[in-house]
N, C-alpha and C positions, 0 to 999 in steps of 0.2 A: 520225595524229590529223588532219592537212589533209584526207585523201581522206574522212573521215567528215563533216568541215565541209562539203565539197563535195557529198557526197550529201544532206546535210539543206538545203543552199541550193536544191539541184537539185529537190527534192521541193517545196519552197516555191513555186519557180516554176511547176512542172507544176500546183500547185493553183490558182494566180492565173490561169493562162493559159486562153485559152477552149478548150472541148473541141473536138477534132479528130475528123473522121470515123474510125470504127473501123480501116480500113486503114491511114490515115496514122499514126495512132497506133501500130498494131502495127509499122509499118515502122519508125518513128523508135525504137521500144524495141530493134529488131533491129540498127538501124545504130549505135546507141549502145554495143551489145555488141562488133560489129565493129569500131568505131572504137577501142575500148580496146586492142585487139591492135595495131591499126596504129600508134596514138599511144604507148602506153605503153613506157618503157625499163625498169621494174622488175617483172620477172616473179617476183620472189620473195616479193612481199607476199602474203598470204592472200586468197582470193576474198571474204571476209567482210569485206574493207576497202575493197572496190570496190562499184561500183553494179549489178553483174552480177546478183546475187541479186534484187534489186528489178525490174530489167528482165525477168528470166525471169518473176517472179510477175505482172506486168502483162501480158505476152504472153499467160500462160495465162488470166487474167482476161478478157481481150478475145476470146480464142478462145470461153470459155464463153458469154460474152454475145452473141456473134455467133450461136451455135448455137440459144440461147434466142429471137434475135429472128427467126429465119427457119422456114420449114415444115420439118417433120421429115424428115430425110435429105438436106436440100440443104445442099450445100457453097458457104460463104461466101468472100468475097474474102481474108481474113485467111488461112482455112485453105488456100486455094488457092496463096496466097504461100508459106506454109510447106511446102507439098508441092512447088511448082514449084521453089523455090530450094534445096531439099536441105537445109533448116534442120537438121533432126534430123541428117544426115550430118555437118555441120559441128560440131554440139554434141558427136557422139559422138568425133569426132577431138580436140576440145578436152578432152573428159573422159579419153579415153585417156591423153593428154599430162599429164594433172592441172594444166594451166597456165590460171590461176594456182593455186597449190597450194589444194585443197579444191574444185576445179572438177570431178572426178568425182563428189562428192556432190550437187553443184547439178544436175548432168546427169542422174543418175539419179533424182533427186526430180523434175524436169521431165518426163522420160519417164513415170515413175509417175502422176503427177498428169494428165498429157495424156490417157493411155490410160484412167484411172479416171473424169475428169470429163467427157469428151467422150463423149457417147451414140451418134454416128454411127460406124459401123465403119471404123477407120482400118487395122488391120493388113493389109487386101487391098492397099493401096497400096504400090507398090514403094518408095517415098522413106519410108515407115514401117517396112515389116517388114525391109527390108536393114538399116538402121542398129540396129533393134532386135536383129536377129540377131547383129550385131557387138557390141552393148553386151553381150549375154548371155555373150559369150565372156570379158569382162573379170570377171564374177561369179565368186566363189569361187576366183579364182587363188591368192589368199593368205589364209591364215585370219587371225581376230583382227585384221583391219584396221580403221580408222575408218569406213570405207564399209560394212562389213557388214550393218548393219540397212538401209541404203539398197538395198543389193543384193538382199536378201532381199524386200524391199516391192516392188521393181521385176519381180523373177521371179515373184513370187505374183500380180501384176496380169497379167502376161502369161498365166499359167496359167488365171486366172478368164476371161480373154477367149477361150482355147481351149476352155474348158468351154462358153461360151455358143455358140460356133461352132466345133465339131469339126473341120471340113473344114479351118480355117486352119492346123492343126497340120502340113499338106503343106508350108507354107512354111518350117517348121522342121526339115525332114529334107533336110540339105545333101548333095548327092551328091559323089562323090569328087574332090579337086582333082588336076589335072594337075600332075605335078612340075615346078617353075619352077627353072630355074637360076639362080643369083644375079645373072649378068649381065642375063638378061631380066626378073628381078624388079624390077630397079631402075627400071624406067620405070611399074610398075603396082603399086599398092597390094595387099597380100597379101590383103585382104578381097576386093577386087574380081575376083579370080580364080575364085570359085565359079561353079560351073553350077547353074542351079536355076531356079525360077519368076521370079526377078528379071529373067532376061534377056529375057523376054517381055512385061514391062510396059512401058509408054510412059514416056518421060521427062517427061511432063507430070503424072505422078503418078496416071494413071487406075488403078482396082482391076482386078485380074483374079483369078477364083477358080480354085483348084489344079486343079479337075476339067477345066479347059479347056485345060491346059497339057500340052505333049507329055512334060514330066517325069512326069505322072502315070501314064503308060503304060509309064515306064521307058525312053524315048528321050532323047538327049541334048539339051542346048539350046546356042544359040549362045553364044559366048565374051561376057561382059560388056564385054569390051575394045572390041568392035565398036560400042558406043553412041556417039551423038554426043556432042560436048562439053556438059555441062550449063551451064545457066544459073546461075552463083554469084556471090557477092559478091567484091569485090577480094582478099578474105583467102583466097578458095579454094586459090590455088596453093602458098601456104605451109603451108597446113594439111595438103593432101594429103601434102607430102612428110614430115609427122610420121609418118604410118603406114608409109611405105617406109623410114623410118630404123630401125623396129623389127624389120624382116626380118633373119634370120640370113644369113650368107653361104653357107650351106651350102643343099642343096636342100630345098624346102618339100614335104612329103608329108603327106597326112592318111589316115585309114583310109577304106574303102570308102563308109560313110555316117556322117557325124556327126549327133548329136542333142545339140547343145550345150546346150540347156535342161535336159536332163537331167543331163548332165556337172557342169553349174554347180550344179545343186541336191544332187547327190551330194557335192559338195565341201563344200557349206555344211551337210550333215548331220554332218560331223565338227567343226563350230564348238564352241569351248569354252563359247560363250554357249547354254545350254540353250533359250532362247526361239527363236534363229535356228535352231537343229538342228531343233526341232518343226516351225517354219514350212516349213522345206526339206522335211521328211517329207510335210507335208500336201500341198505342190506336186507332190512324186513320185506320191503316191495320186492326185492329180487327174490328173495325165498318164496314168497307168496305167489309169485308167477311161475314156479318151476311146475311142470306139468304131471309130475309124479303123483298118483292119487293117494298112495300110502302117507306121502309127506304133507299132502293137504289135510288129510284126516288128522293126522298126528298134530298139526298146526293149530288146528282149530279145536280139537278135544284134549290134547295133553300139555298146552301152553296156556298161557294167560294172555295171549294176544288179543282177542276180541274183548275181554274184560278191562285190559289195560287201555286199550284205544278208546273203547266207549266212555269208560270213568274219567279220563282225561278230558274228553269232549265235554261230558257233563259238567266237569269241574271248571273248566274254562267259560262256559256259558253261565254258570252260577257265580263266576267272579266278575262278570259284567256289571257295573253300577247301574243302580235302576233308573238314573238321572239320564244315561246315554240319550241323545237326540235321535229319533227316528230318521230325520233327514240326513244326520251324520251315517246312519246305518246304510242308507240308501246311496249315498254318494261316497264313501270311502273307497279308495282306489281298489281295482282288482288284485285280488290276494293269490300268491302262488306260495305253496307251503315251503319249497326249498329256498325262497328268496325273503324270508322273513327276518331281515335285518334292520327293522325300524328303529330309529332313534328319535325318542321323543325330544331330545335337546335341539336336534337340528332341524325339526318340523315347525316351521313358521304357521302351518295351518292345523295345529294340534288342536283337538279339543278333549275335554274330559272324558276318559274312558277308552281313547283310540287305542292305547297300547293294549288293553285286554280285549278290545273288539277285533283288532288284527291277529292277536294270538289264538282268539277262538277261531276266526275264519280260516286262518292258517291251517289250524289243525284238522278243521272239517274238510279243507281242500286236500290234506294229506289221505285222511280216510277215504275220501272219493276218488283219489287217483290210485291207491292202494286196492280198492275194491274193482276198479276198471282194469288193473293190470292183472289182478290175482287169477288163479286158477279157480275154476267155476265153484267148487265145492267151498273154498275158502272164501271167495267172492259172497257168496249166498249166505254162510254162516256170519260173517261180519257185518252184512247188511241186516240181517235179522236181529244181530245183537245191538246194533245203533237203533233199529226200530224199537225194541223192547226197553232198552236201559237208558235210551236218550229221548228219543221222540215221545214215546209213552210216559216214561218215567220222571222226565225233566220239563220237556216243552209243552206237553198237553196240558197240566195244570196251569200253566202261565196263560196259554190260550183261552182258556175256560173260566179264567177269573172274572171280576166284575168290575175292578178298577180300570176306568177308562185309559189313564196313562199305562198301566201295566198291559192291557189288552193292545194298545197302540205299540208299544214297544216290542212285545213277543210277536205281533204280526209283522212287524217290520224285519225282525230277524228271520222269521219264517219265510217272508218274500225273499230275504237276501239269499237264502240257502236254496231255495227254489230256483232262483236264478243261477247260481253257482254251480248245483250238481250236474256232472257230466256222466257218470257212470249209469248205464241203464239198469243195473242190479239194485243199487241204492235208490235210483229215481223210483223204482216199482215199489219198494218198501215205504218210500216218502208219500207216494200216491195213495197207498193202501192206509196209511196212516192219516192222511187228510181227507180221504174220501171214502175208505171203507172198501170192501171187496164186492158189494151187490152189484148185481146185474139184472135183476128182474125189474119190471116196471115200478116206478116209485110210488108210493101211498103217502097218504097225510101221516101215516104211524112211522114212517121212515126214520124221524129224528131220534125214535128210542133206539134204533139199531146202529146208529153211528152218531152220537151225540156231537162229536167233534165237527162233523161235516155240517150238521144242521146249524151249529153256533157260527161257523165261520160264514156261512151262506147268509145267516140272519145279520152279520156284521156288514154285509154289503148294503144293507138298508138301516145302519146304525143311526141313533140320534146324532151322534158326533159324526160330522161330515169327515174329519181326518181319519178316524178308523173306517168309514165307508170307502174313501179312496184308497187307503193302504190295501184293504182286504181285496178290492176289485183289483188293483195293480197285482196282487199275489195271484188272482186267478187267471188274469190275462197272461202273465208269465207260465203259469201251469199249462195253460192251453195250447202253448208253443213248444211244449216239450214233446220228444218222439215217444209217446206211450199212448196206445189206443185206449187203454181203460178210463183215461181222463174224460175224453169226450162222450165216450159210451156211459159212463155212470153219471156225468152231470146233464146229459142231453139225449142221447141216441136211444137209450133204452125205453124212453117215454114217447118216441116216434115210431117205435119198431112196428106197430100195427096200423098205423096211419090213420088212428081212431079220431083225430082232429078233423077228418075230413067227412062229408056228407057224400054218399054216392048218388051222383046224376049222371045219366047218359048225356053226352056231349054231342050236339049236332056238328054236321062236317064243318060249315063255315065258322062256328065258333072255335072249333079244334085248330083250325089254321093259325087264327089269331093267338090263341094259347100257346102254341109250339113256337111263335115267333119270339125268341127271347130278347130279341132287341126292344120289343114292345114293352116288356117288364121294366127294363132300364128307363125308358122314357116315361111310364108310369112315375117312377120313383122321382125323376126330375121336374114332373109337373105337380108332384103333390103340394108344395109350398106355393101359396099364391103370391102373384108378382108383387104386389103391394108389400109382402113380408121377405122380399129377396133383396139382397143388398150387394152380394159379391159381384155382380156385373158392374157394378160402379167402381171397383177396385181392382187394379191391376194385379196378376199374379195370383189369382184366386179362382182360376177357371177349373173346368171339369177334366182338362187334358192332364192335369197333375194327378188327379185321382185314378185316371185310366192307366197310367204308367205305374203307380204304385201297385194298383190292384193286380196289373199283369205279372209284376215281380213277386209279389206276395202269393198269389194264387200258385204260381210255378213251385214256389218254395213249399207251401203245403202239400201240393200234390207229390213232390218228392217224398216227403216224409209219410204220406198216407198210402202210398203205392203197396208198401209191404203189408198192409193190413187187409187187402184184398176185399175192399168195400164193392158192393154193386154199382153197375152203370146206370141203373134204372130203379125207379121205385118199386116197392113190393106191389105186386098185382092186387087191385083191391078186392078181388074175387077170393083172394087166399087171406085177406086180413080181418081181424076181428073187429069190426066197425061198431058192434055193439058195446064193446067194453067202454066203461066211463074213461074220458080222456083227461089226464092230468099232465100239464106240460112239465111238472118237476119243480123242486123248489129253486133251483137255480135260474131256469128261465122265468118262473113266476116273480122272482125279485128283480130281476132285469127289466121284465115288462113293466111291473109297478113303477119302477124308477123312471123308465122311459116314457110313462104317462104322465109325470109329474115334471117333465122337462122344462117347462115354462115357470116353474115355481121353485128351481133348485138351484144352488150355486153353481157357477159357471165351470169350476173345477170337477164337480161331481158329474156333470152333465158329460164332460169331456171324457171322462174314464168310462162311465157306463156305455156310451157309444163307441168307444174304443174296444171294449170288451164284445159288444154286439157285432161290430163289424169283422172282429177276429172270428167269431163262430160262424158268420156268414161266408168266410172264404173256404171253410172245408169242402171238400169235393164229394160229399155224401148226398145223393138224391134227396132224402127224406129232409136233410138240413136245408138244401136248396129249395125244395118245395115250401117247408114251413116258415122260412124266414125271408125268402125272395120272390115266391110266386104270388103276385096280387090277385091272380084269377083262382086260386085254390077254393073250393067250395067248403067252408068251414062249417062243421056239425054246430048244433044249436049249442050255445054257452061257450063254446070255444074263441079263443082269440089267438091272431098271429102277430108278428111283427108288424106287418102291414096294416092290419086292423087297429092295432095300437096306434100307429102314426097317423091314420086317418082320423082316429077320436081326437089326438091332439091338435090336429090341423083345423078341425071344426070348432074346437074350443079357441083356438087362435083368431079365426075369423069373427067371432064374436067379440073378443075382447080388443082386437084392433079398433073397432068403431068407438071404443070409449076413450081411446088416447089421441090427445090432440098433437099433431105434427108428428105422427108416428114414423113415416119414412125418413126424414131428416134425422131424428133422434137415433135411429136403427143405424143409419150410416155413420154417424158420428161415434156411436159406441163401437162398431167395426173397426173404424179406423184407430180408435184408442187401443184396441185390443192387439192391432197390428203394430203399434208403435209409430201409425203415421200421423198422429194427432196428439199434442200434448195433453196431459191431464188437466181438467178443468173443474168446473161446479159439477156437483152430483147430478146426474140425468135421472129423471123420474122414471119409475118402472124398469129400472136398470136390470134386474133379474130376469123379468120377462123378455126384454130385449136381448140380451146375452143367449137366453135359451132359444130364441127364434134364429140367431146365427149360427148356434149349434145344430138346430134342427135342419136348416138350410145345408149346412156343409155335410151333416150325416145322409141327408137323402141323395145328395151327389155322389157320397162315397158307395152307398147301397146301389145306385144306378151303375155305376163304373164297375163294381163287383159283378153284378147280374149280367152287364154286356161281356166282360172278359169270361166268364164262365160259359155263356152261351156260346161264344166264338170259340172257345177251346173245344165244347162237346161238339161243334159242327164241323170242326177241322181234323182230318184224319192224323 
């Protein structure tokens, strides 16, 4: 009570007293703080019961005012005094000791406001960046402390300053400490044993740039112990002893290189306060994006960034309940890592495991965005860590299991992250995980080289329709990703030599027909016999809809594939190895096998199979176009194409139609029910066949539209 009265009285006196020159006023407030420590005998009273917070605020206001009154970049006498007398060093020691209680919060706030409100560059000064380094080490040491908010604000302002001037990050890469025996340590504060940029700055606080330092080239610096005694206040000797007292008796050893700014932020990402954790993640993302190669190397080699991010990803994946519904995984709303404020209590549509699922997907999104923003070295290192420690270490055993429920859930999660990934570097590692790195033509022995690829392709034709559909969806979304290796590994490497063709000279009149792409479209339209067509009876199911969709989709695919420098025409047959045995590859084999059973498979399976095949047909590669869309290609003996598979299905259909009474009316009824134009009623005989015929008709219209759009695009400049 008495101290508060004293504070009020002092403010009144200061208000009535004549204004002092800024430097005198600044020194007065600093002396008032130091005299408190010299004169007070009660070190238990909280700092808020003293005048210290007021004096610190006044000092900040004076520094800001001084900067406004001077020319840009010119250091005034108050700032010179702060630098020359190592005021930040002294405040750091007081904050570390937390004397009086709550002083650490005050010091963190002072540093944060100083760096944030002063526009001139301060971090290049030794008497700024050295105490800043030391204060960084105090942040995140203990979670859920009263100072967490101030700690994260301080760390974030340092990150922001490094973003403005990335070269400054070199001040925060601390070289290896020599081991200090406890006897020798007693005379030197632990923090002052650092080697680094500090040692070559002058004690007057003049700035030096990292590139001017021998340390930037990897050489050793003189010990800081060789500095001349600093000019400090009467308080300095007793304050220095505070940091000595904190040294352990054992030898002090640090890693080869410390990046304590990263380590402190990593600690705070584990804060129980979600806002603190998000701020720490933002700080890490900012540091990862700095272009300095030394910083990137230190980030990935001397910190636990990669391990912590990937281990947390693995832990969140393992925390998912096995009973989570694959449909919920598919349909849960889009996840953004910084907006993970999900409240289970307020969610009327909550399902078991939703909280855990959102946490996993949010953290995956954070890793993805971090890699997307990161400097290349950092991005590659983190993506490889996720590949090895999470994809292979955690996901692969789940995908390779034999439990149908386990396969379905793990495939749904794989599908979800395939859809979600946006970073090209992480996408590349994900593609290598799923498909392997092989680019030579496939053989039947390929399954042994990358078992996961083979298993996933097998799952496209699984006895469980749910697993087949989920795996096909995953491949469909994979094919839409901007990565050339996906299509090359799955399809193109097997079509490279065009050995699915048989070389026959084409007579001139046949050549005219072959080169007319509109004919190809018409052929697909005419494949299904009239008695098996039902779309012309129903409005809104015409060919023009497919034309519009094909035009838009083909344009999008061309934009993606443009950078892959694909040829504009097929490889000349004279240069192809037509004698080599043709194998369409495991992926196309499964799709063609499925397509051949379209009249006997469930409707949903057929929709997914044809959807994947139409995606493949859209790619603007001449070999894909020839193999999937050219009805006139001369197939080599024993080879099949998409067209030949459909022709075989149509032949089977013609035979089976004869055996079904009232085939056309039943077909029309089934179509109307599928479109919701007719209420459900008694079960129709041969429903699977009838639904298969409807899918076949629509698929042929879609292929015809794609063939026409591709022909039109190739013939238009």
